[in-house]
C-alpha positions as CSV (number, residue, x, y, z in Angstrom):
1,K,137.2,47.3,38.2
2,C,134.5,45.2,39.9
3,A,135.4,46.6,43.3
4,H,135.2,50.2,42.1
5,L,131.8,49.6,40.6
6,R,130.5,48.0,43.8
7,L,131.9,50.9,45.9
8,V,130.2,53.5,43.7
9,C,126.8,51.8,44.1
10,Q,127.0,51.9,47.9
11,A,124.9,54.3,49.9
12,E,128.0,55.4,51.8
13,P,131.0,54.9,49.6
14,K,134.3,54.1,51.3
15,L,137.9,54.2,50.2
16,C,139.0,51.5,47.7
17,Y,141.8,50.2,49.9
18,R,139.3,49.3,52.5
19,S,137.5,46.9,50.2
20,K,138.5,43.3,50.5
21,L,137.8,42.7,46.8
22,W,140.0,45.5,45.7
23,C,142.9,44.3,48.0
24,C,142.4,40.8,46.6
25,G,142.7,42.2,43.0
26,I,145.9,44.1,43.9
27,A,147.4,41.0,45.5
28,L,146.6,39.0,42.4
29,L,148.2,41.7,40.2
30,G,151.4,41.5,42.4
31,L,151.4,37.7,42.2
32,A,151.0,37.9,38.4
33,E,154.0,40.2,38.1
34,L,156.0,37.9,40.3
35,G,155.2,35.0,38.0
36,T,156.2,37.1,35.0
37,F,159.5,38.0,36.7
38,T,160.2,34.3,37.4
39,A,159.2,33.3,33.8
40,Y,162.0,35.5,32.4
41,A,164.5,33.4,34.2
42,L,163.1,30.1,32.9
43,A,162.2,30.9,29.3
44,P,163.5,33.1,26.4
45,I,162.3,36.8,26.2
46,T,161.0,36.1,22.7
47,L,158.5,33.6,24.2
48,V,157.6,35.3,27.5
49,A,156.8,38.8,26.0
50,P,154.3,37.6,23.4
51,L,152.5,35.4,25.9
52,G,151.3,38.6,27.6
53,S,148.4,38.3,25.1
54,V,146.9,35.6,27.5
55,S,146.0,38.4,29.9
56,V,144.0,40.2,27.2
57,I,142.0,37.0,26.5
58,G,141.6,36.3,30.2
59,S,140.3,39.8,31.0
60,A,137.8,39.7,28.0
61,F,136.3,36.4,29.1
62,I,136.4,36.9,32.9
63,S,134.6,40.3,32.5
64,V,131.6,38.3,31.3
65,F,131.3,36.8,34.8
66,F,132.4,39.6,37.0
67,L,131.3,42.7,35.1
68,K,128.3,41.2,33.4
69,K,129.6,42.0,29.9
70,T,128.2,40.5,26.8
71,M,130.4,38.1,24.8
72,K,130.5,39.2,21.2
73,T,131.5,37.6,17.9
74,A,134.6,39.8,17.8
75,D,135.7,38.5,21.2
76,I,135.5,34.9,20.0
77,L,137.3,35.7,16.8
78,G,140.1,37.7,18.6
79,G,140.4,34.9,21.2
80,T,140.7,32.2,18.5
81,L,143.4,34.1,16.6
82,T,145.3,34.8,19.8
83,I,145.2,31.2,21.0
84,T,146.4,30.0,17.6
85,G,149.2,32.5,17.7
86,I,150.2,31.3,21.2
87,Y,150.3,27.7,20.0
88,L,152.7,28.7,17.2
89,L,154.8,30.8,19.6
90,V,155.2,27.9,22.1
91,T,155.9,25.4,19.3
92,F,158.5,27.4,17.4
93,A,160.1,29.4,20.2
94,P,163.9,29.3,20.3
95,N,165.4,26.6,22.4
96,V,168.4,28.2,24.1
97,P,170.1,27.6,27.5
98,Q,168.5,29.6,30.3
99,E,171.3,29.5,32.9
100,L,172.5,33.1,32.5
101,T,175.6,34.0,34.7
102,A,176.9,37.4,35.6
103,R,179.9,36.8,33.4
104,Q,177.7,36.2,30.4
105,V,175.7,39.3,31.0
106,Q,178.9,41.4,31.2
107,N,180.0,39.9,27.8
108,Y,176.6,40.6,26.2
109,L,176.8,44.3,27.4
110,V,180.0,45.0,25.6
111,S,179.2,43.0,22.4
112,W,179.2,45.2,19.3
113,P,175.6,44.3,18.2
114,F,174.2,45.5,21.5
115,L,176.4,48.6,21.5
116,V,175.1,49.6,18.0
117,Y,171.5,48.8,19.1
118,S,171.8,50.8,22.3
119,I,173.2,53.9,20.5
120,L,170.4,53.8,17.9
121,E,167.8,53.4,20.7
122,I,169.2,56.3,22.7
123,L,169.2,58.6,19.6
124,I,165.6,57.7,18.7
125,F,164.5,58.2,22.3
126,C,166.2,61.6,22.5
127,I,164.6,62.7,19.3
128,L,161.1,61.6,20.6
129,L,161.8,63.2,23.9
130,Y,162.7,66.5,22.2
131,F,159.4,66.6,20.4
132,Y,157.6,65.6,23.6
133,K,159.2,68.2,25.8
134,R,160.1,71.1,23.5
135,K,157.4,70.8,20.8
136,A,154.7,69.5,23.2
137,V,153.9,66.7,20.8
138,K,151.9,64.2,22.7
139,H,150.7,62.0,19.9
140,I,149.9,58.4,21.0
141,M,152.6,57.0,18.7
142,V,155.3,59.2,20.2
143,L,154.3,58.3,23.8
144,L,154.0,54.5,23.1
145,M,157.2,54.4,21.1
146,M,159.1,55.9,24.1
147,V,157.4,53.3,26.3
148,A,158.5,50.5,23.9
149,L,162.2,51.8,23.8
150,L,162.3,51.8,27.6
151,A,160.6,48.4,27.7
152,S,163.4,46.9,25.7
153,L,165.8,47.9,28.4
154,T,163.4,46.7,31.1
155,V,163.1,43.2,29.7
156,I,166.9,42.9,29.2
157,A,167.4,43.9,32.8
158,V,164.6,41.8,34.2
159,K,165.9,38.6,32.5
160,A,169.4,39.3,33.8
161,V,168.3,40.0,37.4
162,S,165.8,37.1,37.5
163,S,168.4,34.6,36.0
164,M,171.1,35.6,38.5
165,I,168.7,35.3,41.4
166,A,167.6,31.8,40.2
167,L,171.2,30.7,39.9
168,S,172.0,32.0,43.4
169,V,169.0,30.1,44.8
170,K,170.4,27.0,43.2
171,G,173.8,27.5,44.9
172,K,175.7,29.3,42.2
173,M,176.1,32.7,43.9
174,Q,175.8,35.6,41.4
175,L,174.7,38.4,43.8
176,T,178.3,39.4,44.6
177,Y,178.9,40.7,41.1
178,S,178.4,44.4,40.5
179,I,176.6,43.8,37.3
180,F,173.7,42.4,39.3
181,Y,173.1,45.7,41.0
182,I,173.7,47.7,37.8
183,M,171.0,45.7,36.1
184,S,168.7,46.1,39.1
185,V,169.0,49.9,39.0
186,L,168.5,49.8,35.2
187,M,165.4,47.7,35.7
188,A,163.8,50.0,38.3
189,T,164.7,53.2,36.5
190,S,163.4,52.1,33.0
191,C,160.3,50.7,34.5
192,A,159.5,53.9,36.4
193,F,159.8,56.1,33.3
194,Q,158.0,53.5,31.2
195,I,155.0,53.8,33.6
196,K,155.2,57.6,33.5
197,F,154.8,57.8,29.7
198,L,152.2,55.0,29.6
199,N,150.1,56.8,32.2
200,Q,150.3,59.9,30.1
201,A,149.0,58.0,27.1
202,M,146.2,56.4,29.1
203,H,145.2,59.9,30.3
204,L,145.1,61.5,26.9
205,Y,143.7,58.6,24.8
206,E,141.1,55.8,25.0
207,A,142.2,52.5,26.4
208,T,140.9,50.8,23.3
209,A,143.6,52.6,21.4
210,V,146.4,52.4,24.0
211,V,146.1,48.7,24.9
212,P,146.6,47.1,21.4
213,I,149.3,49.6,20.2
214,N,151.2,49.3,23.5
215,F,151.1,45.5,23.3
216,V,152.4,45.4,19.7
217,F,155.1,47.9,20.4
218,F,156.2,46.3,23.7
219,T,156.3,42.8,22.2
220,T,158.2,43.9,19.2
221,S,160.8,45.7,21.2
222,A,161.1,42.8,23.6
223,I,161.7,40.3,20.7
224,I,164.3,42.6,19.1
225,S,166.1,42.8,22.5
226,G,166.1,39.1,23.0
227,V,167.4,38.5,19.4
228,I,170.2,41.2,19.7
229,F,171.2,41.0,23.4
230,Y,170.7,37.4,24.3
231,R,171.0,36.0,20.7
232,E,168.0,33.7,21.1
233,F,167.5,33.0,17.4
234,Q,171.2,32.6,16.6
235,S,170.9,28.9,15.5
236,A,167.2,28.7,14.7
237,A,166.0,27.4,11.4
238,L,164.4,29.7,8.8
239,L,161.1,27.9,9.0
240,S,161.0,28.2,12.8
241,V,161.6,31.9,12.6
242,F,158.9,32.4,10.0
243,M,156.3,30.4,12.0
244,F,157.2,32.2,15.2
245,L,156.7,35.6,13.5
246,F,153.5,34.4,12.0
247,G,152.3,33.4,15.5
248,C,153.2,36.9,16.8
249,L,151.2,38.4,13.9
250,L,148.1,36.3,14.8
251,S,148.5,37.3,18.5
252,F,148.7,41.0,17.5
253,L,145.5,40.7,15.4
254,G,143.7,38.9,18.1
255,V,144.6,41.5,20.8
256,I,143.6,44.4,18.4
257,I,140.2,42.8,17.7
258,I,139.5,42.2,21.3
259,A,140.6,45.7,22.5
260,R,138.8,47.5,19.7
261,N,135.6,45.7,20.6
262,K,135.6,47.3,24.0
263,K,134.0,50.7,24.5
264,E,134.9,53.1,27.2
265,E,132.4,53.3,30.0
266,H,132.0,56.4,32.1
267,L,130.1,56.3,35.4
268,Q,127.3,58.8,35.5
269,I,127.8,60.3,39.0
270,P,126.2,63.8,39.3
271,F,127.7,64.7,42.6
272,I,130.3,63.2,45.0
273,D,130.2,64.5,48.6
274,C,133.8,64.9,49.6
275,G,132.8,65.6,53.2
276,H,134.2,68.2,55.5
277,I,137.6,69.5,54.5
278,P,139.9,69.7,57.6
279,G,140.9,73.3,58.5
280,E,138.2,74.8,56.3
281,N,136.5,77.8,57.9
282,L,132.8,77.7,56.7
283,T,131.8,81.3,56.9
284,G,129.4,81.4,54.0
285,K,131.6,83.8,51.9
286,I,131.0,84.0,48.2
287,Q,132.7,85.7,45.3
288,P,133.2,89.4,46.0
289,D,131.4,92.1,44.1
290,S,133.6,93.7,41.4
291,H,132.3,97.1,42.5
292,C,132.9,96.6,46.2
293,S,136.0,95.9,48.3
294,C,134.2,93.7,50.8
295,Y,132.8,90.1,50.5
296,G,129.1,89.5,50.2
297,T,127.4,86.6,52.1
298,L,124.6,84.3,51.2
299,N,122.5,86.0,53.8
300,K,122.8,89.4,52.2
301,E,122.3,88.1,48.6
302,D,119.1,90.1,48.2
303,D,120.7,93.3,49.3
304,L,123.6,92.7,46.9
305,V,121.3,92.2,44.0
306,K,119.5,95.5,44.8
307,S,122.7,97.5,45.1
308,Q,123.9,96.1,41.7
309,S,120.6,97.0,40.0
């Protein structure tokens, strides 16, 4: 964002990928996603997914320094609620073994709770897709519910792939199992379609509406996936479950308050010179006269006006 704002203010704007600041931002995004991928191998899904609220807090506070935003009371309130929720999440997150082998993933795939869950998820997704394609219903809830349903498959596949890679690095080779490649394909496919629908939602609606709803839906679907597929709350105490859910609720409220406090900003640019278009033959032609079979030119504009009058 900072790089784009700087490029727009230059006398001779250049392409974004030629900006060192923009390239640095993209590199940091890639590093962050690599860290998230690694985290799924080291911690439960029900802990990693809600901790995504840290990025919302970070962007709100960092924007004060880089984008010269003003810190508001709502930002402080939302950040406080989110940090409190994160503390409860970390404290009461399920403590389950994280060494996930290919054999265990295969067993989880054919378990009856996951089969029932996957059938229900496919039915709901097909119904939503029908309204989206056939009825042209592009409501924000429909789009983000499809994103959330795909996200549940994504996090299941990501945890399986990252865990098997981590075990292989430790010397327990898991990459020879076909389930590793099946989950890799599932991860890439679900992520691609998830981006497609999320991009559609961002195009049609304000980011202040998309960001909090997507975070709540994504986190909820990820937690349900972790509970059903990886059985992460199987032996947890009732108090721990309640406090964990309460921490999620606080994080949701914090993210919603922070996101709702942000207003969409549109750059007021009256004209952008796209430069010479390769292959364009500049002959000065304009729209033809409806009463004439030939094209008029800018040089003969006065004659054209006289003939029409």
